[in-house]
Structures are given as C-alpha cells and as structure tokens.
C-alpha positions in Angstrom: -6.3 -13.8 13.7 -4.5 -10.4 14.0 -5.3 -8.1 11.1 -3.5 -4.8 10.2 -5.1 -2.2 8.0 -3.3 0.4 5.9 -5.9 3.0 5.1 -6.3 6.4 3.5 -9.1 8.5 1.9 -12.9 7.8 1.7 -12.2 4.3 0.5 -10.1 3.4 3.6 -12.6 5.0 5.9 -15.5 3.0 4.3 -13.5 -0.2 4.7 -12.8 0.5 8.4 -16.5 1.2 9.0 -17.5 -1.9 7.1 -15.1 -4.2 9.0 -16.1 -2.7 12.4 -19.7 -3.7 11.6 -18.7 -7.2 10.6 -17.6 -10.4 12.3 -14.0 -9.4 11.6 -14.2 -6.4 13.9 -12.4 -8.2 16.8 -9.5 -9.2 14.6 -8.4 -5.7 13.7 -5.3 -5.2 15.9 -3.6 -2.2 14.1 -4.5 0.6 11.7 -1.9 2.6 9.9 -2.9 5.9 8.1 -1.2 8.9 6.7 -2.0 12.4 5.5 -2.3 13.2 1.8 -1.5 16.8 0.9 -2.9 16.1 -2.6 -6.4 15.7 -1.3 -8.6 18.2 0.4 -10.2 15.4 2.6 -7.7 12.6 3.3 -9.9 11.2 6.1 -6.9 10.8 8.4 -8.6 12.4 11.4 -11.8 10.4 10.9 -9.9 7.1 10.7 -7.9 7.9 13.8 -11.0 8.8 15.7 -12.7 5.6 14.7 -9.7 3.6 16.0 -9.7 5.5 19.2 -13.4 4.8 19.8 -13.0 1.1 19.0 -9.8 0.7 21.0 -7.6 -0.2 18.0 -3.9 0.7 18.0 -3.4 3.6 15.5 -0.1 4.4 13.8 1.0 7.3 11.6 2.3 6.0 8.3 5.6 7.9 8.5 6.6 6.2 11.7 5.2 2.7 11.6 6.5 0.2 14.2 7.0 -3.4 13.6 3.6 -5.1 13.5 3.0 -8.7 14.7 0.0 -9.6 12.6 -1.2 -12.6 10.5 -2.7 -10.7 7.6 -2.8 -7.1 6.3 -5.1 -5.2 4.0 -4.0 -2.0 2.2 -6.5 0.5 0.7 -5.6 3.7 -1.1 -2.0 3.3 0.1 0.6 5.2 -1.8 3.8 3.6 -0.6 5.5 0.2 -0.6 4.9 -1.9 2.5 7.7 -4.1 3.7 7.9 -6.8 6.3 4.2 -7.5 6.6 3.1 -11.1 5.9 0.1 -12.0 3.8 -0.5 -8.6 2.5 -3.6 -8.0 0.3 -4.1 -4.7 -1.6 -7.3 -3.2 -3.0 -6.8 -1.3 -6.2 -8.9 1.4 -8.0 -9.1 -0.4 -11.3 -10.0 -3.6 -13.2 -6.6 -5.0 -13.2 -4.4 -5.7 -15.2 -5.5 -2.3 -16.6 -4.3 0.9 -14.9 -1.7 -0.6 -12.7 0.0 2.1 -10.6 -1.1 5.6 -9.5 -4.3 7.6 -9.7 -6.0 5.0 -11.8 -9.5 6.3 -11.3 -8.8 9.9 -12.4 -6.9 8.6 -15.4 -9.7 6.2 -16.4 -12.2 9.1 -16.2 -10.0 11.3 -18.4 -9.8 8.5 -20.9 -13.6 8.1 -20.9 -13.6 4.4 -19.8 -17.1 2.9 -19.9 -16.6 1.1 -16.6 -14.2 0.9 -13.6 -14.1 -1.1 -10.4 -12.0 -2.5 -7.6 -9.6 -5.4 -7.6 -8.2 -7.3 -4.6 -4.8 -8.8 -5.2 -2.0 -10.5 -3.3 0.9 -8.1 -2.9 3.9 -8.7 -5.1 7.4 -7.3 -5.6 6.3 -5.3 -8.6 3.3 -3.1 -7.9 -0.2 -4.3 -8.8 1.0 -7.5 -10.5 -0.1 -10.0 -7.9 -2.7 -12.7 -8.3 -6.3 -11.5 -8.3 -8.5 -12.6 -5.5 -11.7 -10.9 -6.7 -13.0 -8.0 -8.7 -16.2 -5.9 -8.6 -17.1 -3.4 -11.3 -19.4 -0.5 -12.0 -20.4 1.3 -15.2 -19.6 4.9 -15.8 -21.7 7.5 -17.7 -20.4 10.9 -18.7 -20.2 13.7 -17.7 -19.3 12.5 -14.2 -17.3 14.2 -11.5 -14.6 12.3 -9.7 -16.3 12.5 -6.4 -19.4 10.9 -7.9 -17.3 8.1 -9.3 -15.6 7.6 -5.9 -19.1 7.4 -4.3 -19.9 4.6 -6.7 -16.9 2.5 -5.9 -16.6 3.1 -2.2 -19.3 0.4 -1.4 -17.3 -2.0 -3.6 -14.3 -1.5 -1.3 -16.2 -2.1 1.8 -17.9 -5.2 0.4 -14.7 -6.8 -0.9 -12.9 -6.1 2.4 -15.7 -7.8 4.5 -15.8 -10.8 2.1 -12.1 -11.3 2.3 -11.7 -10.9 6.0 -14.7 -13.1 6.7 -13.1 -15.8 4.6 -9.8 -15.4 6.5 -11.6 -15.8 9.8 -13.1 -19.1 8.7 -10.0 -20.4 7.1 -11.6 -20.5 3.7 -9.1 -20.4 0.8 -8.9 -17.3 -1.3 -9.0 -17.4 -5.1 -5.7 -16.8 -6.9 -6.1 -15.8 -10.6 -3.0 -14.9 -12.5 -3.1 -11.5 -14.3 -3.0 -11.6 -18.1 0.2 -9.6 -18.9 -0.9 -9.1 -22.5 -3.7 -6.8 -21.3 -1.6 -4.9 -18.7 -1.5 -1.1 -18.8 0.1 1.4 -16.4 -1.1 4.6 -14.8 1.7 7.2 -13.9 1.9 9.2 -10.7 0.7 12.8 -10.9 2.4 16.0 -9.7 1.6 19.7 -9.9 2.4 19.8 -13.6 -0.2 17.1 -14.3 -3.0 19.3 -13.1 -2.3 21.8 -15.9 -4.9 22.0 -18.7 -3.5 21.4 -22.2 -5.7 23.7 -24.3 -4.3 22.1 -27.5 -6.3 19.0 -26.8 -9.9 18.0 -27.6 -12.6 20.0 -25.7 -14.5 16.8 -24.6 -11.3 15.4 -23.1 -10.5 18.6 -21.4 -14.0 18.6 -19.8 -13.3 15.1 -18.5 -9.9 16.3 -17.3 -11.6 19.1 -15.3 -14.2 16.7 -13.9 -11.6 14.0 -13.0 -9.3 16.3 -11.0 -11.9 18.2 -9.0 -12.7 17.6 -5.3 -11.2 15.8 -3.4 -8.2 16.5 -5.7 -6.6 19.9 -6.2 -8.6 20.9 -9.4 -7.6 21.4 -13.0 -5.3 24.5 -13.2 -4.4 27.0 -15.9 -3.3 30.6 -16.1 -5.4 33.6 -17.1 -3.5 36.6 -18.2 -0.5 35.2 -16.3 -2.5 34.6 -13.1 -3.1 31.0 -11.9 -6.7 29.9 -11.7 -8.5 26.7 -10.9 -11.3 25.4 -13.3 -14.0 23.6 -11.4 -16.6 23.2 -14.0 -16.7 23.2 -17.8 -18.9 22.1 -20.7 -17.7 21.1 -24.2 -19.5 23.0 -27.0 -19.8 22.5 -30.7 -16.9 23.8 -32.7 -17.0 26.7 -35.2 -14.8 27.4 -38.1 -11.9 29.5 -37.0 -9.5 30.8 -39.6 -6.6 31.5 -37.3 -7.2 28.9 -34.6 -5.2 29.6 -31.4 -5.8 27.3 -28.5 -6.5 29.1 -25.2 -8.0 32.3 -26.6 -11.5 33.3 -25.5 -13.9 33.4 -28.5 -17.2 34.2 -26.8 -18.4 35.3 -23.4 -21.9 33.9 -22.6 -23.6 35.1 -19.4 -20.2 35.9 -18.0 -18.8 32.5 -18.8 -15.8 32.4 -21.2 -15.9 30.0 -24.2 -12.3 29.0 -24.9 -10.8 27.7 -28.2 -9.3 24.2 -27.8 -7.2 22.2 -30.2 -10.5 20.8 -31.4 -13.9 22.0 -30.1 -14.8 24.8 -27.7 -15.0 24.7 -23.9 -17.3 26.9 -21.9 -16.0 27.5 -18.3 -18.9 27.5 -15.9 -17.0 27.7 -12.6 -13.5 29.1 -11.9 -11.7 30.5 -8.9 -8.4 31.8 -7.7 -6.3 29.2 -5.8 -7.7 30.7 -2.5 -11.3 30.2 -3.7 -12.4 33.6 -5.0 -14.6 33.4 -8.0 -13.2 34.7 -11.3 -16.6 34.8 -13.0 -18.2 36.6 -14.6 -15.2 37.2 -16.8 -15.1 40.9 -17.7 -12.3 41.1 -20.2 -13.2 39.6 -23.5 -9.6 39.6 -24.9 -8.4 37.0 -22.5 -6.0 34.1 -23.1 -5.7 30.9 -21.0 -2.5 29.0 -20.6 0.0 31.8 -20.8 
C-alpha cells in the first residue's frame, strides 16, 4: 500500500508522528504540507524535517506533483484535493455539525459542550462524505483554543493509526451516511473576523478572545484609533448604566480596563500592540475601544 498524507498544523504533525510509530510507517510514500500565514506555528518545518529523517518524499502544497498512491489522508488541509484516489479527511468537529472552515474556534465561541474529530470519505461537496468514525471530548469553560487543540490532537493521531492499520490488513471501513437534517456550516475567517464586536454579550466576547488566541492571530480591536490585540479577558457582572455605550471604559482595576459591552462588562487582563508590546496598565481612563 502506498499512502499519501496532506498535513498541516499541530494535528498534522501529531498524525505523522503517530503513523511513523505504527505498523503503517512503511506505507507512507509522500507527504504534502503548506505554510499557513494565519497561524503563528503552522508546523511546516517540523513536518518537513520528520519526512527528511524518515526518508519520505516531501512536497510543498503549492506545487504538488502527480502522486501514484493507493490511499490518501488529509489533516487540517485548507484546499480541495483533486486526482487522488480513496481520499479520507479528518475534520475538527462532530459532523454533520460545523462543516467547513475554522470549526473548532467557532464551536468555542458558541460555547459548545463538546467537540471532536470525524473521519470521512472525501466527497464533491466539502465535509459531506460518509462517516468512517468519530471521537469526542468534552469542553469546559473558560478554555483557550490551544488547550482545546491539545485535547483533540491525540484523537487525530488515534483515528489515523486505526484507519491506516485497517487499510493495511484489508479490513473494510465503516460508511455511515451523514444526517442532513442536523447539518450546520462554519464559514471561513479573514482579518475582519478577528475584530471584537463590543455590542455583543461579555461572556461571548471572552470566548471569542480565548478562541482566537495562539496559534491564531488574536482577537483585535482599536484603542483610541490604534490597533491592539486582546489576549486575555474576563467577563464581569453588569452594572446599571443609564447611557450605555459599548466599547467605553467604565472602570480601571489594577491597570486593567473594564469595558462596557452590549450586555455585561469585560475586564481586559492582557493586551498588546500588533508587534507584542504590552498596552497595560492602561493609563488613560477616558478610553474607547472599537473606534
């Protein structure tokens, strides 16, 4: 069996390590990876080095040659894959919920009680293929996105080893059709989707900050017309405000601004400029975020 892997991020790196430690190691003929400018640590270099050490052909995702393989596995892959037979993808959600892009951050922002990984057969429409298997993990809040990733990474490696071991022995893989009545979609994110909407609920904004932190770019806003990145925040109990204006600072506690939200208050505990310089303690009380 010749197996190709399309891998990115911590999840792809964990899958490669898991397979190299399994009976499927000798079947890996090709690994394709690509850089991801939206993540601080895309694991491209680590994946490439592992392939070099193991003597596996490595290809950059932007110039992939024709691959002669029997099966392929895609993990954290962001683009459509054409011309590859028997393609299986591992997805960051409990399908059919959160089909599409950035499912884990969006699930965390929504406060989902659990998440997981689903292995599916590739299909013409993204993330609609038959389910091979699912593994799930519970979530408790507050939780940073990196901590959530750390919880699901072992699920990725475990599923990949199970599937590839079955393929080696010729054992049939399950095919469970997705229930379309339960399907939801998760949209792609761009720079605008990292902006904090201060008109929202404080607890949801806290989850937004936690869900878009490292390895992502971080939740962004403006402070007195200057761009800042909010790395840590805590929702606080609301007070009665006669002229409620979302984004205004109402208190400063130990140098940490407490910001008025559409509902509730949010205390910012960690905030920097885009180049990493701390903006706290905040010195100017009459400060406004988001403008």
